[in-house]
KOLVO-103071 format. One line per 8 residues: number of its first residue (from 1); their letters; for each residue x, y, z of N, C-alpha, C, O, CB. Coordinates in Angstrom, 2 decimals. Glycine has a CB too. Example, Ala and Ser with C-alpha at 12.3 -4.5 7.8 and 13.67 -1.06 7.14 Angstrom:
residues 2
1 = AS = 13.19 -5.69 7.80 12.30 -4.50 7.80 13.20 -3.30 7.80 14.24 -3.32 8.46 11.31 -4.47 9.05 | 12.85 -2.25 7.08 13.67 -1.06 7.14 12.90 0.03 7.87 13.41 1.14 8.04 14.08 -0.60 5.72
This chain:
residues 116
1 = QVQLVESG = 25.77 136.22 120.18 24.41 136.05 120.67 24.07 134.57 120.75 24.34 133.80 119.83 23.40 136.79 119.75 | 23.47 134.19 121.87 23.10 132.80 122.06 21.95 132.44 121.13 20.99 133.21 120.98 22.70 132.53 123.53 | 22.05 131.28 120.50 20.98 130.78 119.65 20.53 129.41 120.14 21.35 128.55 120.47 21.43 130.70 118.18 | 19.24 129.23 120.19 18.63 127.97 120.57 17.74 127.52 119.42 16.84 128.25 119.00 17.81 128.10 121.91 | 17.99 126.32 118.91 17.24 125.81 117.77 16.59 124.49 118.16 17.27 123.50 118.40 18.16 125.63 116.52 | 15.27 124.51 118.22 14.51 123.33 118.59 14.11 122.54 117.35 13.86 123.11 116.29 13.25 123.72 119.40 | 14.05 121.22 117.49 13.64 120.35 116.39 13.11 119.05 116.96 13.23 118.77 118.15 14.83 120.08 115.42 | 12.51 118.25 116.07 12.07 116.92 116.46 10.58 116.78 116.66 10.10 115.67 116.93 12.73 116.55 117.70
9 = GGLVQPGG = 9.84 117.86 116.53 8.39 117.77 116.70 7.73 117.08 115.52 8.38 116.73 114.53 7.81 119.15 116.90 | 6.43 116.91 115.64 5.69 116.28 114.56 4.32 115.85 115.02 3.86 116.19 116.11 6.44 115.09 114.00 | 3.68 115.07 114.15 2.35 114.52 114.44 2.52 113.09 114.93 3.18 112.28 114.28 1.42 114.58 113.19 | 1.93 112.79 116.06 2.05 111.45 116.63 0.71 111.04 117.23 -0.06 111.89 117.69 3.17 111.39 117.72 | 0.43 109.76 117.22 -0.82 109.26 117.79 -0.73 109.22 119.31 0.37 109.11 119.86 -1.15 107.87 117.23 | -1.85 109.30 119.98 -1.83 109.14 121.44 -1.13 107.84 121.83 -1.34 106.79 121.22 -3.27 109.15 122.02 | -0.30 107.94 122.86 0.49 106.80 123.30 1.85 106.71 122.64 2.69 105.90 123.05 -0.25 105.54 123.04 | 2.09 107.53 121.64 3.35 107.50 120.92 4.45 108.27 121.62 4.26 108.79 122.72 3.16 108.05 119.54
17 = SLRLSCAA = 5.60 108.33 120.96 6.78 108.97 121.53 7.42 109.91 120.51 7.30 109.73 119.30 7.80 107.92 121.99 | 8.10 110.89 121.04 8.93 111.80 120.26 10.12 112.20 121.09 10.07 112.21 122.32 8.12 113.06 119.80 | 11.21 112.54 120.41 12.36 113.11 121.11 12.66 114.47 120.50 12.96 114.58 119.31 13.60 112.17 121.02 | 12.58 115.48 121.32 12.90 116.84 120.88 14.36 117.15 121.16 14.95 116.66 122.13 11.99 117.86 121.58 | 14.94 117.98 120.31 16.33 118.40 120.47 16.39 119.92 120.53 15.60 120.61 119.88 17.21 117.87 119.32 | 17.33 120.42 121.30 17.60 121.85 121.39 19.09 122.04 121.23 19.87 121.78 122.15 17.09 122.46 122.76 | 19.49 122.48 120.05 20.90 122.72 119.77 21.23 124.15 120.17 20.56 125.10 119.76 21.23 122.47 118.27 | 22.28 124.29 120.97 22.63 125.60 121.50 23.97 126.05 120.96 24.88 125.24 120.77 22.67 125.58 123.03
25 = SRIIVSIN = 24.08 127.34 120.71 25.35 127.92 120.30 25.70 129.05 121.25 24.83 129.79 121.72 25.30 128.43 118.83 | 27.01 129.16 121.53 27.55 130.22 122.37 27.21 130.08 123.84 27.40 131.02 124.61 27.07 131.53 121.89 | 26.70 128.92 124.24 26.61 128.56 125.65 26.99 127.10 125.76 26.94 126.36 124.78 25.17 128.84 126.24 | 27.36 126.70 126.95 27.71 125.30 127.18 26.58 124.70 128.00 26.45 124.99 129.19 29.10 125.15 127.92 | 25.78 123.86 127.36 24.57 123.36 128.03 24.91 122.45 129.20 24.10 122.28 130.10 23.68 122.63 127.04 | 26.10 121.85 129.19 26.42 120.89 130.25 26.64 121.57 131.59 26.61 120.90 132.62 27.64 120.10 129.87 | 26.87 122.87 131.61 27.12 123.54 132.87 26.07 124.59 133.18 26.16 125.31 134.18 28.48 124.18 132.86 | 25.07 124.69 132.32 24.01 125.67 132.51 22.69 124.98 132.79 22.39 123.93 132.23 23.89 126.57 131.28
33 = AMGWYRQA = 21.90 125.59 133.65 20.54 125.11 133.84 19.74 125.39 132.57 19.79 126.49 132.03 19.88 125.77 135.08 | 19.00 124.40 132.12 18.19 124.54 130.91 16.81 123.93 131.16 16.64 123.07 132.02 18.88 123.87 129.69 | 15.85 124.39 130.39 14.51 123.87 130.55 13.79 123.74 129.23 14.17 124.34 128.22 13.71 124.75 131.49 | 12.74 122.94 129.25 11.82 122.83 128.12 10.48 123.41 128.55 9.95 123.12 129.63 11.65 121.33 127.66 | 9.95 124.23 127.68 8.66 124.86 127.89 7.71 124.43 126.77 8.13 123.90 125.74 8.80 126.41 127.95 | 6.45 124.67 127.00 5.48 124.47 125.92 4.39 125.53 126.01 4.08 126.06 127.08 4.87 123.05 125.98 | 3.82 125.82 124.86 2.71 126.77 124.81 1.64 126.22 123.88 1.85 126.06 122.68 3.20 128.17 124.33 | 0.50 125.94 124.46 -0.65 125.47 123.69 -1.47 126.67 123.24 -1.40 127.74 123.85 -1.52 124.49 124.53
41 = PGKQRELV = -2.25 126.52 122.18 -3.07 127.64 121.70 -3.95 128.21 122.80 -4.67 127.48 123.48 -3.93 127.19 120.53 | -3.89 129.52 122.95 -4.72 130.19 123.93 -4.26 130.06 125.37 -4.95 130.50 126.29 -6.08 129.68 123.83 | -3.09 129.46 125.57 -2.58 129.26 126.94 -1.22 129.92 127.10 -0.53 130.21 126.12 -2.49 127.76 127.28 | -0.85 130.13 128.35 0.47 130.70 128.62 1.55 129.64 128.47 1.30 128.44 128.60 0.52 131.29 130.03 | 2.74 130.11 128.19 3.88 129.21 128.12 4.15 128.64 129.51 4.13 129.37 130.51 5.14 129.94 127.57 | 4.40 127.34 129.57 4.66 126.70 130.85 5.93 125.87 130.78 6.28 125.31 129.74 3.47 125.83 131.27 | 6.62 125.80 131.92 7.81 124.97 132.04 7.37 123.53 132.28 6.55 123.26 133.16 8.75 125.47 133.20 | 7.91 122.61 131.50 7.56 121.20 131.69 8.71 120.37 132.24 8.48 119.34 132.88 7.08 120.60 130.39
49 = AAITGGGS = 9.94 120.79 132.01 11.08 120.02 132.50 12.28 120.93 132.60 12.42 121.88 131.82 11.37 118.81 131.58 | 13.16 120.65 133.56 14.37 121.44 133.71 15.50 120.55 134.21 15.28 119.53 134.86 14.14 122.61 134.69 | 16.71 120.96 133.87 17.90 120.26 134.33 18.88 121.31 134.82 19.11 122.32 134.15 18.53 119.37 133.20 | 19.47 121.08 135.99 20.41 122.04 136.55 21.81 121.80 135.97 22.05 120.81 135.27 20.44 121.93 138.09 | 22.70 122.72 136.27 24.07 122.53 135.83 24.68 121.26 136.41 25.54 120.63 135.80 24.91 123.73 136.23 | 24.23 120.88 137.60 24.73 119.68 138.24 24.05 118.40 137.79 24.46 117.30 138.18 24.58 119.80 139.71 | 23.01 118.53 136.97 22.36 117.35 136.42 21.06 116.94 137.10 20.43 115.96 136.69 23.29 116.22 136.49 | 20.65 117.67 138.12 19.37 117.37 138.75 18.24 117.78 137.83 18.34 118.77 137.11 19.24 118.07 140.11
57 = TNYADSVK = 17.17 116.99 137.86 16.04 117.25 136.98 14.76 117.44 137.77 14.62 116.92 138.88 15.87 116.12 135.97 | 13.84 118.17 137.20 12.50 118.25 137.77 11.49 118.45 136.66 11.82 118.94 135.58 12.41 119.39 138.81 | 10.26 118.06 136.95 9.23 117.99 135.93 7.91 118.54 136.45 7.61 118.47 137.65 9.05 116.56 135.45 | 7.13 119.08 135.52 5.76 119.45 135.86 4.98 118.17 136.18 5.26 117.11 135.62 5.09 120.26 134.70 | 4.03 118.28 137.07 3.25 117.11 137.46 2.57 116.45 136.25 2.41 115.23 136.20 2.19 117.50 138.50 | 2.19 117.27 135.28 1.45 116.76 134.13 2.29 115.86 133.22 1.73 115.11 132.42 0.92 117.91 133.32 | 3.61 115.92 133.35 4.48 115.11 132.47 5.37 114.16 133.25 6.11 113.37 132.66 5.33 116.02 131.61 | 5.30 114.23 134.57 6.18 113.39 135.39 5.95 111.91 135.09 4.81 111.45 135.04 5.94 113.67 136.89
65 = GRFTISRD = 7.02 111.19 134.89 6.93 109.77 134.58 6.80 109.48 133.10 6.91 108.32 132.68 5.77 109.18 135.30 | 6.55 110.52 132.30 6.41 110.32 130.85 7.50 111.03 130.06 7.92 110.55 129.00 5.04 110.83 130.39 | 7.98 112.17 130.55 8.99 112.95 129.85 10.32 112.84 130.60 10.36 112.70 131.82 8.55 114.45 129.73 | 11.41 112.90 129.83 12.75 112.87 130.41 13.62 113.92 129.73 13.75 113.93 128.51 13.38 111.47 130.28 | 14.21 114.78 130.52 15.14 115.79 129.99 16.56 115.27 130.16 16.90 114.68 131.19 14.96 117.17 130.70 | 17.38 115.51 129.15 18.78 115.07 129.22 19.62 116.00 128.36 19.08 116.89 127.70 18.94 113.59 128.76 | 20.92 115.79 128.36 21.78 116.62 127.53 22.99 115.82 127.07 23.39 114.85 127.71 22.22 117.88 128.29 | 23.55 116.25 125.96 24.74 115.63 125.37 25.80 116.71 125.29 25.69 117.65 124.50 24.43 115.00 123.95
73 = SAKNTVYL = 26.83 116.57 126.10 27.88 117.59 126.13 28.61 117.70 124.80 28.92 118.80 124.35 28.86 117.28 127.24 | 28.88 116.56 124.17 29.63 116.57 122.92 28.87 117.30 121.82 29.47 117.97 120.97 29.93 115.14 122.48 | 27.55 117.17 121.84 26.74 117.82 120.81 26.18 119.17 121.28 25.55 119.89 120.51 25.60 116.92 120.41 | 26.43 119.49 122.55 25.92 120.74 123.12 24.42 120.88 122.87 23.94 121.92 122.43 26.67 121.93 122.52 | 23.72 119.81 123.17 22.29 119.71 122.86 21.54 119.21 124.08 22.02 118.36 124.83 22.05 118.78 121.65 | 20.35 119.77 124.26 19.44 119.32 125.32 18.29 118.58 124.65 17.79 118.99 123.60 18.92 120.53 126.18 | 17.88 117.49 125.27 16.83 116.65 124.69 15.61 116.60 125.62 15.71 116.81 126.83 17.36 115.24 124.43 | 14.47 116.30 125.01 13.28 115.99 125.79 12.67 114.74 125.17 12.09 114.79 124.09 12.25 117.20 125.79
81 = QMNSLKPE = 12.80 113.63 125.86 12.17 112.39 125.44 10.75 112.37 125.98 10.54 112.48 127.18 12.98 111.14 125.92 | 9.80 112.24 125.07 8.39 112.28 125.46 7.74 110.95 125.11 7.69 110.57 123.94 7.65 113.45 124.76 | 7.27 110.25 126.10 6.59 108.97 125.91 5.14 109.06 126.37 4.75 110.00 127.06 7.32 107.85 126.68 | 4.36 108.09 125.96 2.94 108.02 126.35 2.24 109.36 126.12 1.54 109.88 126.99 2.81 107.61 127.84 | 2.45 109.89 124.95 1.92 111.23 124.65 0.40 111.24 124.65 -0.26 110.26 124.29 2.43 111.71 123.30 | -0.13 112.37 125.08 -1.57 112.58 125.18 -1.98 113.77 124.32 -1.14 114.63 124.03 -2.00 112.79 126.65 | -3.22 113.85 123.92 -3.65 115.01 123.13 -3.37 116.34 123.84 -3.09 117.34 123.19 -5.14 114.91 122.83 | -3.44 116.34 125.16 -3.18 117.59 125.89 -1.71 117.99 125.90 -1.37 119.06 126.40 -3.66 117.45 127.30
89 = DTAVYYCN = -0.84 117.15 125.36 0.57 117.53 125.20 0.78 118.35 123.93 1.89 118.84 123.69 1.45 116.27 125.17 | -0.24 118.48 123.12 -0.13 119.26 121.89 0.21 120.71 122.21 -0.49 121.37 122.97 -1.44 119.19 121.08 | 1.30 121.20 121.62 1.78 122.54 121.89 3.02 122.80 121.04 3.55 121.89 120.40 2.10 122.73 123.41 | 3.47 124.05 121.06 4.79 124.37 120.53 5.76 124.28 121.71 5.53 124.86 122.77 4.81 125.80 119.86 | 6.84 123.55 121.50 7.83 123.32 122.55 9.08 124.15 122.30 9.58 124.24 121.18 8.19 121.83 122.64 | 9.57 124.77 123.37 10.73 125.63 123.32 11.73 125.22 124.40 11.36 124.63 125.41 10.32 127.11 123.48 | 12.98 125.55 124.17 13.96 125.40 125.25 14.49 126.78 125.61 14.53 127.68 124.77 15.13 124.43 124.84 | 14.89 126.93 126.84 15.48 128.17 127.35 15.90 127.91 128.79 15.78 126.79 129.28 14.47 129.37 127.25
97 = RPPGYASY = 16.39 128.92 129.44 16.79 128.78 130.82 15.53 128.71 131.70 14.50 129.29 131.35 17.72 129.95 131.25 | 15.60 128.03 132.81 14.43 127.93 133.70 14.15 129.26 134.40 15.00 130.16 134.38 14.64 126.83 134.76 | 13.00 129.40 135.00 12.71 130.60 135.80 13.78 130.80 136.87 14.27 129.85 137.47 11.31 130.50 136.44 | 14.11 132.08 137.09 15.16 132.39 138.06 16.48 132.70 137.41 17.40 133.21 138.05 15.34 131.24 139.01 | 16.58 132.40 136.13 17.76 132.71 135.34 17.37 133.68 134.23 16.22 133.67 133.77 18.39 131.41 134.75 | 18.30 134.49 133.80 18.04 135.39 132.68 17.81 134.57 131.42 18.64 133.72 131.07 19.22 136.40 132.48 | 16.70 134.82 130.73 16.39 134.05 129.54 17.24 134.49 128.36 17.67 135.64 128.27 14.91 134.19 129.20 | 17.45 133.56 127.47 18.04 133.86 126.17 16.90 134.22 125.21 15.73 134.11 125.55 18.88 132.65 125.62
105 = AWGQGTQV = 17.27 134.66 124.02 16.26 134.92 123.00 15.55 133.61 122.68 16.19 132.57 122.53 16.89 135.55 121.70 | 14.25 133.66 122.57 13.47 132.46 122.29 13.64 132.02 120.84 13.66 132.84 119.92 11.98 132.70 122.60 | 13.75 130.72 120.65 13.81 130.17 119.31 12.41 130.09 118.71 11.45 130.58 119.30 14.48 128.80 119.31 | 12.31 129.46 117.56 11.01 129.36 116.90 10.18 128.22 117.45 8.98 128.14 117.17 11.20 129.19 115.41 | 10.79 127.35 118.21 10.06 126.23 118.79 9.82 125.12 117.79 10.13 125.24 116.60 8.76 126.71 119.34 | 9.26 124.04 118.29 8.92 122.91 117.43 7.53 122.43 117.80 7.21 122.24 118.98 9.97 121.75 117.56 | 6.70 122.23 116.79 5.29 121.88 117.01 5.15 120.39 117.29 5.68 119.55 116.56 4.44 122.28 115.80 | 4.45 120.09 118.36 4.09 118.71 118.68 2.57 118.61 118.64 1.87 119.35 119.33 4.66 118.27 120.08
113 = TVSS = 2.08 117.70 117.83 0.64 117.48 117.73 0.34 116.02 118.02 0.86 115.12 117.36 0.11 117.88 116.32 | -0.49 115.79 119.02 -0.86 114.43 119.41 -2.34 114.25 119.05 -3.23 114.85 119.66 -0.60 114.17 120.95 | -2.55 113.41 118.06 -3.91 113.24 117.55 -4.03 111.92 116.82 -3.07 111.45 116.21 -4.31 114.39 116.63 | -5.20 111.33 116.89 -5.45 110.10 116.14 -6.06 110.43 114.79 -6.35 109.52 114.01 -6.36 109.16 116.93
């Protein structure tokens, strides 16, 4: 069974940065499309960034220019570098396959809180 374990969240001030990690087991992230999602309280889960098997990336308009998705083949890990964080980025962040692909079981996510 595929396992996705997210980490790296925390409390950060507006304008700060965080790097989230998604460690995957039983899949090879370097050849699979993967995405980062977030879910804020009272809101639906939304896709914020995705990377294709070929390495192409795309981002939600709300994070474009601030977030960067990447992956490390040796560590079989997908990353989300988040810069210039805003209070509206506060959410639980998850990784999984992007829409259009069969999802894996969701991990527990990692909480990101942006507050002064």
